[in-house]
N, C-alpha and C positions, 0 to 999 in steps of 0.2 A: 615496205611498211616501217613502221616506227621501229626504232633500235632501242636496247636496252638503257642505252645513256641518256635516251630523251624521256624514257617512262617516268611518268610522276613529277616532270618538270611543269610548274604551273604558267611557265609561258608559252608552252606548246598547246593550242586551243584543241579541245576534244572534238569541236564542231567542224575541224579540219579533216577528220577521219583518217589519221594517219594509220591507225591501228583499227584491230588487232594485226601482228605479223602474219603472213601468209607466204605460202609456197608457191611462185608462179614460174613455169617453164616457158621460155621465149624462144622461137625458132632462131636461127642464124640471119643477122640483120647487120647492115652498114649504118653508119652515123657520122655527120660531119664532125671533124675535129674542133671547128670553131663556130661560134654564132655568125650568122651571115650578117655581113657588114654593110655599112652605106654604100660602099662602092660597088660591091656585087649586086645590091638591090638596085642601085641605079642604072645598071648594065642591063637587068632585066627590064626595067621600065622603058628604056631606050629602044630595047628590042622588040617589045610586045606592045607599047603604048598604055601599059596598064595604069589605072586610075585607082588609088587606093579607097578603101571605104571610108575612112576620115576625111578624104579629099572630096568625096561625093557628098557627106554629111556636112562639111563646111567647119566641124569643129573636133576637138577631141580633149583628152583629159592631161593635164600637166600638174606638177607640184609648185605650190606658190612660191617656194624659195627661189625657183629658176625661171619666173615670171618677171617681165620688165613692170616697174612701176606703172609706167603708160597704158600697158596692156591691162594690168590688175586694175587699174581704175575704171576699166570699161566693164569689168566682171560683176555681175549681181547675184550669182548663184555659187553653191559650193555642195559638194557630196556629203550628204547629211551624217552618214557612217563615218566618213574620213574627211574633215572640213579643211585639211591641207592640200587636198585635191581639189582643182577647179576645172570647170568647162572653158575650154579657150577657143574661140572663134580663130580659124586660120592655123589650128595646130594640126600637123600633118607630118609625114616622115622627112620631109625636107626642111620643116619648121618645127622641131618637136617640142619647143616650149611657147609657141605663138609664132605670129607671122613676122615678128622682128627678130627672129633667131634663125640660126642655118647650121648646115653642116659641112660647110667647106672645110673647116680644120678637123672634122670628125669622120672623114671618110672610111678610116678602119676601125671605127668604133661601131657596135652593133646597130644595125637599123632597129628604130622603134616606131610606134605610132602605127602599128600594122595589125589588122584583125587576123583571125583565123584563115579567112579566105586569101588575104594578100599573101599570107605566108604559104598557104597551099598552092598558090598560083606560082610563087617563085619556086616551089621545090619541084612540081612538075616540068617547069621550064628548064630547069637546073640539070636533069637527066631523067632519061627515060625510068618510068616507075618512081620518080621522086615524089617523097610524102613527108608528113610529120611524123615523128615517133609516138608510140604509145607511151602512156605512163610507165609501165613495166619495163620496155625497153630503154627508156630514159633513165630510170633508177638503177638498171643493172649496168648500163655503160657508166654511169655516175660512180657506182661503187667498184668498178672494174671487176664485177663477179663476186666480190666479197659481200657476206650477209651482214654484217653488224657495224659497218663503216657509218658514221655520224657525218663525216665530210668525206670528199673523194680520196683523199691523202690519207685518212685516219680519224682519230678522236679527238684532236685538240684543234682550236680554232687557230691560234697561231703556232708555229713550228720554229725549229731551230734550237741550237744549245741553250738561247736565253728566253725561249719562246716569245720572240719579238718579231718573227718574219711572216710577213702577209701573203696570203695564199691566195686571196680573192678581193674583190671590190665590195666593201660594205661601209656603212655610215658610222664615222666616229665623231661624235659631236662634243663641243666645248663643256657641255654639262654631263658628261658621263660619270667624272670624278665625284661629283655631288649625289650621284643615284648608286653609288657603292653601298651594300650593305654590309654587316659586320664580318660575313663571311667572304667579302671581296667580290661578291656578284653583283651585276648591275641589275638594280631592280626594274621590273617590268612596269610600265606606266599604266597599262591596262587593269592594274590592280589597284587604281586610284578611284574606282567606283564612278559616281557621277562627274567627278573631274578628270577623268582619262581623256576623253577627246582634246580637252582644252590643254592637257598636259602635252600629250602627243604633238599638237599642233604648235605649242611653244618649242619642243624639241627639235622639230625640223625647221623652225624659225631661227634657232641658234645656229652659230658657225660650225659647219663640217669641218674638221681640222685636217681631213684628208691625209691620215697618217700612212694609207695605203697607197698613197700617190695621186689619187683622182677624187675630185669633187664629185663628180656624176659619173657618166659611162667612162669605161676604160677601153683601150683597144683590144679586139677580139683575140689577140696573141698575148696579152699581158699576163704577167706572173708565171708564164711558162705552164707545162701540162699540169693537170691537177692530180693525176693518177698514172699508173702504169700503162694505161691503153693509149695514152696521149691526147687526152680530150683536155681542152681549155675552157675556162669560165663555166664549168657546168654549174656551179654554184656561185652567187654573188652577181655583179654586173647588170644583168637583165634577167627578168623571168622569162621561160620559153614556153612557148605554146606545145601543147601535145595534142594527139587526136583522141583522147579518152574523153568520153562525156562525164560530168560531174553528177555523181549520183548521191542524194542525200541518205546518209545512213543515220544519223542520230535524231530521234524525234524531237528533240529541243531545237534543232536547228530550223531556220527559217525557210519556207519553200523558195526555190530558184527558178529562174526562167528555163524553158525547154531547151534553150541552145547553150546551157552553162557547159564549159569545158575545163578540164584539168590544166593548170599551168604549173611548171617547176621550176626550183632552183633558187627562187629568191632573187633579189637586185641590189643594187649600190643603196638603197634605202633600208635595206635591212639591218638589223643590230639587236642586242639583246633587250633593249629598253621598250622598243615598239614592235618589231617583227622578226620574231626568232624563226624565220624561214629560210633561211640559206644554209638547210641542211639536206641530205641526200632523200630523207624521207618526206620532207615537208611538201606541201600541195596548198594550192589556192584556187578559188573558183573565179573563172571570167568568162562573161558571155561573148559568145563567138564573133559577133560584129563590134564588139569594143575594142579600143586601143588605146595606149597610153605611153608615156615617155620613159616606162621602165619595162617595157614588154617587147622582146624580139623572138628569135627562133633559130634552130638549127633545122636540117633536114636528115631524114632517113632515106 
């Protein structure tokens, strides 16, 4: 659950139900050190003939900034609550941002555009008893057994003597400097009221400075282990499926589909201005049959 460092932070949505903190005991379990890569998922598909749900549907979600102008010109819809996300015909794990994109140079990056069923199929294939972790198992592993860690390594986003060492993959926009408040913090764009969605869409349309080394996904072994247990990219890079159903706890929250699940870890799209969810306690809802260009998994 939520840690003291995040309590009262206006960029942490109460509808995400991170709190109140609670004590949970987990039985011994194993967890992959890395997110599953395109290379490993390709071996699974070659071995089993698996066809992903996005391939069955014929489309999936991608971010407009990574969609080619030619493909974008054919798209007539957008996600109402997140208009920088577009439904793209031909987007799937081999073509994460549309039919004219590929993974040939991304084989050691995390596989994306996979649904919960796709991820579970891989985990079962990868070893006897293979499965997705629960939210509690994932969070325990991310914190390396510590109770109050905001990030797997500690409390600060950047580390090192000068606080300039990147430990994960997240979004750094060219407009971040314009969003600094008097106390040096980046203003969260969801505080702009009716202008919020337009502001966030403009934010993702601006140049990603890639100060962390990557514009989009990073290799599954990038940045080194994030904690003492040796886990890589638990936060940042791509969201990760869990086996935990999403339960609405706040009466103000809108109803969700019956197949809504919890995903953990945030992604390369997260940042203080739009998505402060690259923290160990952060969580987000995702329907089990959905897929996106920033969602992957690791197996327990």
